[in-house]
C-alpha positions in Angstrom: -37.4 -38.5 9.3 -36.7 -35.4 11.3 -39.7 -33.2 12.0 -37.7 -30.0 12.3 -34.3 -28.6 11.3 -32.7 -28.8 14.7 -29.6 -31.1 15.3 -30.4 -34.4 16.9 -28.6 -35.5 20.1 -28.8 -39.0 21.5 -28.2 -39.1 25.3 -27.4 -42.4 26.9 -27.6 -42.9 30.7 -29.0 -45.7 32.8 -30.4 -43.1 35.3 -33.9 -42.1 34.2 -33.8 -38.8 36.0 -30.6 -37.9 34.3 -32.2 -38.5 30.9 -35.2 -36.4 31.8 -33.0 -33.6 33.1 -30.9 -33.6 29.9 -34.0 -33.6 27.6 -35.6 -30.8 29.6 -32.5 -28.6 29.6 -31.4 -28.9 26.0 -34.7 -29.9 24.3 -35.5 -26.3 23.3 -32.4 -26.1 21.3 -31.9 -29.7 20.0 -34.0 -32.7 19.2 -33.2 -35.1 21.9 -33.4 -38.9 21.9 -32.6 -41.0 25.0 -31.6 -44.6 25.7 -31.0 -46.4 29.1 -27.9 -48.3 28.0 -25.5 -49.4 25.2 -27.7 -52.1 23.7 -30.8 -49.9 23.7 -28.8 -47.1 22.1 -27.5 -49.3 19.3 -31.0 -50.7 18.7 -32.3 -47.1 18.4 -29.6 -46.1 16.0 -30.6 -48.9 13.6 -33.6 -46.8 12.6 -32.3 -43.3 13.4 -28.5 -43.4 13.0 -28.6 -41.3 9.9 -30.5 -38.5 11.7 -28.4 -38.4 14.9 -25.7 -35.7 14.9 -24.2 -36.0 18.4 -24.0 -38.8 20.9 -23.6 -38.1 24.6 -23.1 -41.2 26.7 -22.4 -42.0 30.4 -19.3 -44.1 30.9 -20.2 -46.7 33.6 -23.6 -48.4 33.0 -25.0 -51.9 33.8 -24.1 -54.4 31.2 -21.7 -52.6 28.9 -19.6 -49.5 29.2 -20.0 -46.3 27.3 -16.6 -46.7 25.8 -18.0 -49.8 24.0 -20.8 -47.8 22.6 -18.4 -45.1 21.3 -16.3 -47.8 19.5 -19.4 -49.3 17.9 -20.8 -45.9 16.8 -17.4 -44.9 15.3 -17.5 -48.1 13.3 -21.1 -48.0 12.2 -22.0 -44.3 12.2 -18.8 -42.3 11.6 -20.7 -39.1 11.0 -21.9 -38.9 14.6 -19.8 -36.7 16.9 -19.3 -38.5 20.3 -18.9 -37.1 23.8 -18.5 -39.1 27.1 -19.7 -38.1 30.5 -18.1 -39.8 33.5 -17.4 -39.4 37.2 -14.8 -42.1 37.2 -13.1 -44.0 34.4 -10.1 -46.0 33.5 -7.5 -43.5 32.4 -6.0 -45.9 29.8 -9.4 -46.5 28.2 -10.1 -42.8 28.0 -6.7 -42.1 26.4 -7.3 -44.8 23.8 -10.7 -43.3 22.9 -9.3 -39.8 22.6 -6.2 -40.8 20.7 -8.2 -43.1 18.5 -10.4 -40.2 17.4 -13.7 -41.7 18.6 -14.1 -39.1 21.4 -14.8 -35.4 20.7 -15.1 -34.2 24.3 -14.8 -35.7 27.8 -17.1 -34.1 30.4 -17.1 -34.7 34.1 -20.2 -35.9 35.9 -22.1 -34.2 37.4 -21.7 -31.9 34.4 -22.0 -28.2 34.3 -24.9 -27.4 31.9 -23.4 -24.2 30.4 -20.3 -26.3 29.6 -22.5 -29.0 28.1 -24.4 -26.6 25.9 -21.1 -25.1 24.7 -19.7 -28.5 24.0 -22.9 -29.5 22.1 -22.7 -26.4 20.0 -19.1 -27.2 19.0 -20.0 -30.8 18.4 -22.8 -29.9 16.0 -20.5 -27.5 14.1 -17.9 -30.2 13.9 -20.4 -32.7 12.6 -21.6 -30.3 9.9 -18.0 -29.7 8.8 -17.5 -33.5 8.6 -20.7 -33.9 6.5 -19.6 -31.1 4.1 -16.2 -32.8 3.6 -17.9 -36.2 3.0 -20.3 -34.7 0.5 -17.5 -32.9 -1.3 -15.5 -36.1 -1.6 -18.6 -38.1 -2.8 -19.3 -35.4 -5.4 -15.7 -35.5 -6.6 -15.8 -39.3 -6.8 -19.0 -39.2 -8.8 -17.7 -36.4 -11.0 -14.6 -38.5 -11.9 -16.7 -41.4 -12.9 -19.0 -39.1 -14.9 -16.1 -37.5 -16.6 -14.8 -40.9 -17.8 -18.3 -41.8 -18.9 -18.9 -38.7 -20.9 -15.4 -38.5 -22.6 -15.4 -42.2 -23.6 -17.6 -41.6 -26.7 -15.8 -38.6 -28.2 -12.4 -39.9 -27.4 -13.3 -43.2 -29.1 -14.5 -41.3 -32.1 -11.2 -39.4 -32.3 -9.3 -42.6 -32.2 -11.5 -44.1 -35.0 -11.1 -41.0 -37.2 -7.4 -41.0 -36.7 -7.2 -44.7 -37.7 -9.3 -43.9 -40.8 -7.1 -41.0 -41.8 -4.0 -43.2 -41.4 -5.6 -45.9 -43.7 -6.8 -43.5 -46.3 -3.6 -41.5 -46.4 -1.9 -44.5 -47.7 -4.3 -44.8 -50.7 -3.2 -42.7 -53.6 -6.7 -42.0 -55.0 -8.3 -41.0 -51.6 -10.1 -37.7 -52.2 -8.6 -34.9 -50.1 -12.2 -33.9 -49.1 -12.6 -37.1 -47.1 -9.4 -36.5 -45.1 -10.4 -32.9 -44.5 -13.9 -34.0 -43.2 -12.4 -36.7 -40.9 -9.8 -34.2 -39.5 -12.6 -31.6 -38.9 -14.7 -34.2 -37.0 -11.6 -35.1 -34.9 -11.2 -31.4 -34.1 -14.8 -31.0 -33.1 -14.7 -34.0 -30.8 -11.4 -32.8 -29.2 -13.0 -29.3 -28.7 -15.9 -30.9 -27.0 -13.6 -32.9 -24.7 -11.8 -29.7 -23.7 -15.2 -28.1 -22.9 -16.2 -31.0 -20.8 -12.9 -30.9 -18.9 -13.4 -27.2 -18.2 -16.9 -27.8 -16.8 -15.6 -30.7 -14.8 -12.9 -28.5 -13.2 -15.7 -26.1 -12.2 -17.7 -29.0 -10.7 -14.8 -30.2 -8.6 -14.1 -26.7 -7.3 -17.8 -26.3 -6.3 -17.7 -29.7 -4.5 -14.5 -28.9 -2.8 -15.8 -25.5 -1.5 -18.7 -27.1 0.2 -21.7 -25.3 1.8 -21.3 -21.6 2.5 -19.7 -20.7 -0.7 -21.1 -17.6 -2.2 -23.1 -18.2 -5.4 -21.1 -17.3 -8.4 -17.9 -16.5 -6.5 -15.0 -16.8 -9.0 -17.5 -17.3 -11.8 -19.3 -15.1 -14.3 -23.1 -15.5 -14.5 -24.4 -16.4 -17.9 -27.9 -16.4 -19.3 -29.6 -19.7 -20.0 -29.6 -18.8 -23.7 -25.9 -18.2 -23.6 -25.2 -21.5 -21.9 -27.2 -23.3 -24.5 -25.5 -21.4 -27.4 -22.1 -22.2 -26.0 -23.1 -25.9 -25.7 -24.3 -26.1 -29.3 -21.1 -24.4 -30.5 -18.8 -26.8 -28.7 -20.8 -30.1 -28.9 -19.5 -32.4 -31.8 -22.6 -32.3 -33.9 -22.8 -33.6 -37.4 -24.5 -31.3 -40.0 -27.7 -33.4 -39.9 -27.8 -33.4 -36.1 -27.4 -29.6 -35.9 -30.1 -29.1 -38.5 -32.5 -31.1 -36.3 -32.0 -28.9 -33.3 -34.2 -25.8 -32.7 -33.5 -23.3 -29.9 -36.5 -21.3 -28.6 -35.9 -18.6 -26.0 -39.2 -17.6 -24.6 -38.1 -16.0 -21.3 -34.3 -15.9 -20.8 -32.9 -15.8 -17.2 -29.5 -15.6 -15.6 -27.8 -18.6 -14.1 -25.7 -17.1 -11.4 -24.4 -20.3 -9.8 -21.9 -22.5 -11.7 -23.1 -22.1 -15.3 -20.3 -24.5 -16.3 -21.9 -27.2 -14.2 -25.2 -26.5 -15.9 -23.5 -26.8 -19.3 -22.1 -30.2 -18.2 -25.6 -31.3 -17.3 -27.1 -30.1 -20.6 -24.4 -31.8 -22.6 -25.3 -35.1 -21.0 -29.0 -34.5 -21.6 -28.3 -33.7 -25.2 -26.0 -36.7 -25.6 -28.8 -39.0 -24.4 -31.3 -37.5 -26.8 -28.9 -37.9 -29.8 -28.2 -41.5 -29.0 -31.9 -42.3 -28.8 -32.4 -40.5 -32.2 -29.7 -42.5 -34.0 -31.2 -43.8 -37.2 -34.4 -41.9 -36.9 -35.6 -40.7 -40.4 -36.9 -37.4 -39.1 -35.1 -36.4 -35.8 -36.4 -33.4 -34.0 -34.9 -31.7 -30.9 -36.3 -28.6 -29.3 -34.5 -26.7 -26.6 -36.9 -24.2 -24.8 -35.8 -21.6 -22.3 -38.7 -20.5 -20.1 -39.2 -18.8 -16.8 -36.5 -20.5 -14.6 -36.3 -23.7 -16.7 -34.6 -25.2 -19.7 -36.3 -28.1 -21.4 -35.3 -30.5 -24.3 -38.0 -32.2 -26.2 -37.2 -35.0 -28.7 -39.0 -37.6 -30.8 -36.4 -40.4 -30.2 -37.1 -43.8 -28.7 -38.7 -43.5 -25.3 -36.3 -43.0 -22.4 -36.3 -45.7 -19.7 -39.9 -45.6 -18.2 -38.6 -46.1 -14.6 -35.9 -43.5 -14.9 -37.8 -40.6 -13.1 -38.2 -42.8 -10.0 -34.6 -44.0 -10.2 -33.3 -40.5 -10.3 -34.3 -40.1 -6.7 -33.1 -43.4 -5.3 -30.4 -45.1 -7.4 -26.9 -45.0 -6.0 -24.0 -44.1 -8.4 -21.4 -46.8 -8.5 -18.6 -47.7 -10.8 -20.5 -50.9 -11.7 -23.3 -48.8 -13.2 -21.1 -46.8 -15.6 -22.2 -48.8 -18.6 -25.9 -48.1 -17.8 -27.2 -45.4 -20.2 -29.3 -43.9 -17.4 -26.3 -43.5 -15.1 -25.3 -40.0 -16.2 -28.9 -38.8 -15.9 -28.8 -39.8 -12.2 -25.6 -37.9 -11.8 -27.2 -34.9 -13.4 -30.0 -35.0 -10.9 -27.5 -35.1 -8.1 -25.8 -32.0 -9.6 -29.1 -30.1 -9.9 -30.0 -31.0 -6.4 -26.7 -29.6 -5.2 -27.8 -26.1 -5.9 -31.5 -26.6 -5.2 -32.7 -27.4 -8.8 -34.4 -30.5 -10.2 -34.8 -32.6 -13.3 -38.2 -33.8 -14.5 -38.8 -36.3 -17.3 -42.0 -36.5 -19.2 -42.7 -39.4 -21.7 -45.6 -39.4 -24.2 -46.3 -42.5 -26.3 -44.2 -45.6 -26.9 -41.6 -46.9 -29.3 -41.0 -44.9 -32.5 -44.0 -42.7 -31.9 -42.9 -41.5 -28.4 -41.7 -38.1 -27.3 -39.5 -37.3 -24.3 -39.2 -34.0 -22.5 -36.4 -33.4 -20.0 -36.8 -30.2 -18.0 -34.1 -28.6 -15.8 -35.8 -26.3 -13.2 -33.7 -23.7 -11.3 -34.5 -22.3 -7.9 -35.3 -18.6 -7.6 -32.4 -17.8 -5.3 -29.8 -18.6 -8.0 -31.4 -16.9 -10.9 -32.4 -13.4 -11.8 -34.2 -11.9 -14.7 -31.9 -11.4 -17.6 -31.7 -7.8 -18.8 
């Protein structure tokens, strides 16, 4: 792990003095790693490749050329921005590297240090832009899978209600009240789908904007209580489910960054609780808004005991869509995207258990609600 916030540069040169000079010159501004050749650099990258931002390599070295290292790094560590330093090189090889996109800059040796520092600054900036684009694309991909996962249940319910209405409408003595109730449930589920889609659009816009976007730009801040009230108004709850839910606002606060994304997260948390409470004789759900947090406590069957640990480490893949915990892992990713967090507390086992899911918001995106 990096021990500071500086960008990491890997410098590869078979000349020991050149490595020492590079480290001494740029070490105050960047974290510098060195390697004496291609094989040593690749071995070093096995453990540190994810931390390296920029690679600077000499071209002609004993054993293998720097161009071979660039090709390997482009294949194995595409996030690393590569620069080549050379006093002589095969023109065709260099053209292939540049045209193939594996080389960011070509510097002549002996290099001019001010030019090197300028090139490093540009390389770090380019690397951060690449990382932002990758993170945005990953967030969009995860959001698409999450959208399909979250809409599957209400859309399935709509289809079932529609088939039921079709069957009942053909029976002469079917009470009109049954048809009205089924139609109302279809409407509520459809309204929830539309709300989820609106939140999803907001999520994609946030992911596409990447780092540097001003909090709340293009969005209206909402208090935590307002977000919860809107969720309970749009979520397709049965009368008994709504009666089991209590909302306690102890200390309301404003959510200034992407309240629609927060609503999306809360809808998933609520959906999990309702599924675990299915068939419970006395279901209870308590939403609490405190100082910078929103929590949901329920007395349903215990949530997966290893989920808190999995929230931090499990990848999100299409193969895991059927896993009930999958959307909770996505929600943790979303909370982390703006500096928040999800904590899960479990008390008891089986039918006597209670689960509390708490969304904590960072100070810099919330303000006291007037």
